[in-house]
N, CA, C and O of each residue as an XYZ file, in Angstrom:
444
protein
N      75.456    160.380    104.595
C      74.431    160.646    103.619
C      74.397    159.484    102.630
O      75.434    159.085    102.100
N      73.211    158.946    102.384
C      73.074    157.855    101.424
C      72.615    158.415    100.088
O      71.880    159.400    100.026
N      73.055    157.781     99.046
C      72.676    158.196     97.703
C      71.599    157.263     97.190
O      71.744    156.041     97.244
N      70.533    157.834     96.700
C      69.450    157.034     96.124
C      69.803    156.648     94.693
O      70.398    157.438     93.959
N      69.440    155.445     94.303
C      69.681    155.075     92.894
C      68.805    155.925     91.980
O      67.692    156.308     92.339
N      69.322    156.205     90.814
C      68.570    157.002     89.838
C      67.349    156.216     89.377
O      67.417    155.001     89.191
N      66.253    156.906     89.197
C      65.037    156.260     88.695
C      65.165    156.060     87.194
O      65.600    156.955     86.470
N      64.791    154.905     86.748
C      64.823    154.611     85.318
C      63.478    155.034     84.743
O      62.433    154.641     85.262
N      63.493    155.839     83.666
C      62.225    156.245     83.053
C      61.386    155.039     82.623
O      61.923    153.997     82.246
N      60.080    155.194     82.685
C      59.150    154.106     82.347
C      59.404    153.593     80.932
O      59.416    152.383     80.708
N      59.609    154.501     79.975
C      59.834    154.062     78.597
C      61.099    153.210     78.501
O      61.112    152.197     77.802
N      62.147    153.609     79.189
C      63.394    152.834     79.167
C      63.152    151.432     79.718
O      63.643    150.451     79.159
N      62.411    151.336     80.795
C      62.090    150.032     81.379
C      61.321    149.172     80.388
O      61.586    147.977     80.261
N      60.372    149.778     79.686
C      59.593    149.029     78.683
C      60.477    148.558     77.534
O      60.325    147.437     77.050
N      61.404    149.415     77.097
C      62.322    149.050     76.014
C      63.191    147.869     76.440
O      63.322    146.895     75.698
N      63.780    147.949     77.621
C      64.655    146.872     78.087
C      63.883    145.564     78.238
O      64.407    144.493     77.932
N      62.653    145.649     78.703
C      61.810    144.460     78.830
C      61.523    143.852     77.456
O      61.587    142.635     77.283
N      61.207    144.704     76.485
C      60.928    144.231     75.125
C      62.158    143.557     74.519
O      62.042    142.501     73.897
N      63.313    144.151     74.694
C      64.539    143.590     74.113
C      64.874    142.252     74.761
O      65.347    141.341     74.082
N      64.640    142.122     76.053
C      64.894    140.840     76.726
C      64.024    139.722     76.163
O      64.394    138.551     76.258
N      62.882    140.058     75.583
C      61.961    139.055     75.040
C      62.332    138.597     73.635
O      61.775    137.610     73.155
N      63.247    139.275     72.964
C      63.636    138.863     71.605
C      64.359    137.514     71.715
O      65.383    137.416     72.390
N      63.836    136.488     71.061
C      64.452    135.159     71.182
C      65.820    135.092     70.498
O      66.078    135.827     69.545
N      66.690    134.213     70.984
C      67.971    133.994     70.303
C      67.715    133.581     68.852
O      66.777    132.838     68.563
N      68.557    134.071     67.950
C      68.412    133.744     66.539
C      67.385    134.586     65.817
O      67.084    134.329     64.651
N      66.843    135.584     66.485
C      65.867    136.503     65.890
C      66.345    137.928     66.134
O      67.162    138.169     67.023
N      65.836    138.872     65.344
C      66.166    140.292     65.504
C      64.895    141.125     65.441
O      63.869    140.681     64.924
N      64.978    142.328     65.970
C      63.887    143.300     65.880
C      64.515    144.644     65.541
O      65.652    144.922     65.922
N      63.775    145.468     64.829
C      64.297    146.794     64.497
C      64.064    147.746     65.670
O      63.291    147.458     66.584
N      64.744    148.873     65.618
C      64.534    149.901     66.638
C      63.064    150.304     66.665
O      62.498    150.532     67.734
N      62.447    150.391     65.488
C      61.030    150.731     65.396
C      60.138    149.645     65.974
O      59.142    149.947     66.632
N      60.483    148.385     65.737
C      59.718    147.277     66.316
C      59.735    147.360     67.837
O      58.702    147.208     68.489
N      60.917    147.603     68.395
C      61.058    147.682     69.849
C      60.279    148.879     70.386
O      59.635    148.784     71.431
N      60.336    150.006     69.676
C      59.579    151.186     70.108
C      58.088    150.867     70.162
O      57.397    151.252     71.106
N      57.595    150.160     69.140
C      56.178    149.785     69.125
C      55.852    148.839     70.276
O      54.823    148.995     70.934
N      56.716    147.864     70.522
C      56.491    146.932     71.631
C      56.476    147.659     72.968
O      55.795    147.240     73.903
N      57.236    148.759     73.054
C      57.313    149.537     74.291
C      56.202    150.575     74.387
O      56.153    151.345     75.346
N      55.306    150.600     73.393
C      54.161    151.494     73.455
C      54.341    152.862     72.836
O      53.461    153.714     72.960
N      55.472    153.095     72.167
C      55.743    154.387     71.521
C      56.253    154.139     70.102
O      57.456    154.243     69.864
N      55.372    153.814     69.156
C      55.804    153.373     67.824
C      56.656    154.372     67.045
O      57.343    153.977     66.103
N      56.631    155.636     67.408
C      57.422    156.629     66.675
C      58.743    156.962     67.372
O      59.406    157.933     67.006
N      59.125    156.180     68.356
C      60.296    156.500     69.177
C      61.515    155.635     68.858
O      62.278    155.288     69.759
N      61.702    155.289     67.596
C      62.829    154.419     67.237
C      64.176    155.067     67.548
O      65.115    154.379     67.948
N      64.277    156.366     67.370
C      65.536    157.047     67.679
C      65.845    156.969     69.175
O      66.997    156.789     69.571
N      64.812    157.104     69.994
C      65.000    156.985     71.446
C      65.454    155.575     71.814
O      66.296    155.405     72.696
N      64.901    154.563     71.144
C      65.326    153.187     71.379
C      66.811    153.047     71.032
O      67.567    152.412     71.768
N      67.224    153.640     69.914
C      68.633    153.601     69.535
C      69.525    154.206     70.601
O      70.597    153.676     70.893
N      69.091    155.308     71.180
C      69.875    155.953     72.248
C      69.944    155.067     73.488
O      70.990    154.972     74.129
N      68.840    154.424     73.823
C      68.828    153.531     74.984
C      69.758    152.348     74.732
O      70.512    151.954     75.621
N      69.710    151.784     73.536
C      70.577    150.648     73.207
C      72.049    151.068     73.218
O      72.908    150.320     73.684
N      72.332    152.253     72.709
C      73.712    152.746     72.673
C      74.306    152.841     74.074
O      75.480    152.533     74.283
N      73.486    153.270     75.031
C      73.978    153.499     76.386
C      73.834    152.290     77.304
O      74.337    152.307     78.427
N      73.159    151.246     76.845
C      72.899    150.079     77.692
C      74.164    149.234     77.828
O      74.778    148.852     76.833
N      74.533    148.958     79.039
C      75.708    148.114     79.308
C      75.317    146.893     80.138
O      76.174    146.249     80.744
N      74.038    146.582     80.164
C      73.540    145.478     80.977
C      73.742    144.148     80.255
O      73.367    144.004     79.092
N      74.323    143.199     80.935
C      74.579    141.895     80.313
C      73.299    141.071     80.145
O      73.288    140.098     79.390
N      72.224    141.450     80.840
C      70.971    140.705     80.725
C      70.062    141.237     79.618
O      68.925    140.786     79.479
N      70.555    142.185     78.837
C      69.777    142.766     77.738
C      70.525    142.490     76.433
O      71.615    143.025     76.229
N      69.958    141.663     75.544
C      70.646    141.313     74.297
C      70.529    142.417     73.236
O      69.840    142.252     72.229
N      71.199    143.521     73.475
C      71.117    144.686     72.587
C      71.535    144.369     71.161
O      71.093    145.033     70.223
N      72.381    143.364     70.989
C      72.852    143.018     69.640
C      71.722    142.527     68.745
O      71.879    142.496     67.525
N      70.593    142.145     69.320
C      69.456    141.660     68.529
C      68.588    142.788     67.988
O      67.622    142.538     67.267
N      68.923    144.023     68.330
C      68.166    145.173     67.840
C      68.955    145.794     66.694
O      70.113    146.180     66.855
N      68.306    145.884     65.532
C      68.992    146.355     64.333
C      68.202    147.488     63.691
O      67.089    147.805     64.111
N      68.792    148.087     62.676
C      68.157    149.195     61.965
C      67.142    148.666     60.949
O      67.077    147.466     60.684
N      66.371    149.563     60.399
C      65.338    149.212     59.415
C      65.958    148.510     58.211
O      67.105    148.770     57.846
N      65.188    147.625     57.607
C      65.634    146.938     56.406
C      66.697    145.895     56.639
O      67.278    145.385     55.681
N      66.971    145.559     57.899
C      67.967    144.546     58.193
C      69.386    145.059     58.344
O      70.314    144.268     58.515
N      69.570    146.380     58.282
C      70.912    146.943     58.479
C      71.348    146.759     59.930
O      70.526    146.834     60.843
N      72.620    146.523     60.137
C      73.107    146.238     61.480
C      72.994    147.423     62.431
O      72.682    147.234     63.607
N      73.235    148.614     61.960
C      73.234    149.757     62.872
C      74.465    149.706     63.758
O      75.390    148.935     63.506
N      74.472    150.516     64.778
C      75.628    150.567     65.675
C      75.518    149.548     66.793
O      74.485    148.903     66.969
N      76.581    149.418     67.531
C      76.578    148.529     68.696
C      77.732    148.930     69.587
O      78.780    148.284     69.592
N      77.539    149.986     70.330
C      78.584    150.441     71.237
C      79.905    150.686     70.544
O      80.967    150.532     71.146
N      79.842    151.071     69.267
C      81.074    151.359     68.537
C      81.739    150.127     67.947
O      82.838    150.233     67.403
N      81.112    148.968     68.038
C      81.735    147.753     67.519
C      80.753    146.921     66.689
O      80.222    145.919     67.167
N      80.516    147.347     65.436
C      79.621    146.562     64.587
C      80.151    145.149     64.316
O      79.363    144.238     64.060
N      81.457    144.958     64.369
C      82.032    143.623     64.157
C      81.600    142.695     65.295
O      81.283    141.529     65.058
N      81.586    143.206     66.523
C      81.129    142.401     67.652
C      79.650    142.033     67.480
O      79.242    140.911     67.781
N      78.857    142.988     66.992
C      77.441    142.715     66.747
C      77.294    141.595     65.716
O      76.485    140.685     65.899
N      78.072    141.659     64.638
C      78.066    140.599     63.621
C      78.386    139.248     64.258
O      77.693    138.259     64.019
N      79.428    139.217     65.060
C      79.870    137.967     65.667
C      78.815    137.390     66.609
O      78.572    136.183     66.602
N      78.195    138.237     67.410
C      77.169    137.761     68.340
C      75.961    137.212     67.589
O      75.409    136.179     67.969
N      75.549    137.897     66.526
C      74.408    137.417     65.739
C      74.744    136.119     65.020
O      73.915    135.212     64.956
N      75.953    136.025     64.479
C      76.376    134.781     63.816
C      76.431    133.632     64.809
O      76.075    132.503     64.471
N      76.874    133.906     66.030
C      76.937    132.863     67.058
C      75.546    132.326     67.387
O      75.415    131.206     67.880
N      74.515    133.115     67.119
C      73.139    132.675     67.348
C      72.544    132.006     66.103
O      71.367    131.644     66.085
N      73.373    131.848     65.063
C      72.929    131.134     63.875
C      72.399    132.002     62.750
O      71.931    131.475     61.741
N      72.460    133.304     62.893
C      71.981    134.191     61.829
C      73.036    134.337     60.746
O      74.236    134.287     61.013
N      72.567    134.517     59.525
C      73.466    134.806     58.411
C      73.604    136.325     58.331
O      72.628    137.039     58.103
N      74.818    136.798     58.520
C      75.056    138.235     58.575
C      76.140    138.605     57.579
O      77.237    138.048     57.592
N      75.809    139.560     56.714
C      76.801    140.105     55.797
C      77.593    141.192     56.494
O      77.554    141.321     57.718
N      78.306    141.966     55.710
C      79.123    143.032     56.293
C      78.275    144.102     56.958
O      78.666    144.655     57.986
N      77.110    144.402     56.376
C      76.293    145.488     56.918
C      74.832    145.126     57.153
O      74.068    145.948     57.659
N      74.431    143.907     56.795
C      73.014    143.543     56.936
C      72.826    142.112     57.438
O      73.711    141.263     57.323
N      71.646    141.882     57.995
C      71.224    140.533     58.362
C      70.540    139.952     57.126
O      69.587    140.529     56.604
N      71.031    138.819     56.672
C      70.428    138.169     55.505
C      69.135    137.481     55.915
O      68.962    137.085     57.068
N      68.235    137.347     54.956
C      66.922    136.740     55.199
C      66.207    137.462     56.340
O      65.578    136.844     57.199
N      66.324    138.777     56.320
C      65.776    139.624     57.377
C      64.301    139.348     57.644
O      63.895    139.236     58.801
N      63.504    139.237     56.603
C      62.059    139.029     56.785
C      61.764    137.745     57.561
O      60.796    137.688     58.320
N      62.591    136.722     57.375
C      62.354    135.448     58.045
C      62.789    135.453     59.505
O      62.223    134.718     60.314
N      63.770    136.255     59.855
C      64.286    136.245     61.239
C      63.809    137.445     62.060
O      64.150    137.582     63.235
N      63.022    138.305     61.430
C      62.509    139.484     62.149
C      61.463    139.047     63.162
O      60.578    138.246     62.861
N      61.581    139.586     64.358
C      60.637    139.282     65.433
C      59.950    140.572     65.848
O      60.615    141.534     66.233
N      58.655    140.601     65.776
C      57.910    141.820     66.094
C      57.274    141.772     67.472
O      56.781    142.790     67.957
N      57.276    140.631     68.099
C      56.723    140.534     69.441
C      55.302    141.026     69.497
O      54.521    140.843     68.562
N      54.984    141.639     70.581
C      53.652    142.153     70.794
C      53.788    143.550     71.385
O      54.594    143.760     72.291
N      53.024    144.491     70.895
C      53.060    145.851     71.418
C      52.503    145.854     72.845
O      51.489    145.217     73.131
N      53.181    146.578     73.725
C      52.675    146.693     75.090
C      51.672    147.817     75.179
O      51.603    148.674     74.298
N      50.919    147.812     76.213
C      49.927    148.879     76.420
C      50.559    149.962     77.271
O      51.138    149.678     78.319
N      50.447    151.232     76.810
C      51.047    152.327     77.595
C      50.400    152.509     78.941
O      50.799    153.388     79.705
């Protein structure tokens, strides 16, 4: 008996695609990513997808909370700080500095 791979929900696919488009040295909020994925009110769902994402081709560390707050990152906010700093961002203990300048909103996709 062969096992079929689980189908990835369309919204999850859109979220992962949006996050892959965030350029190095830039960040987007959970709400920004939700809007890019066609569901502007689904920021909490984006957070859940990011929490569970273990794909190395998805830069989840570039997705942050509203107002420039770091938010979670698989239980390791220090790792998130380090990854963002390695991309040249100025990061405090809990926030991305100069958030307005490094925020990337991309383009909303069509549902």
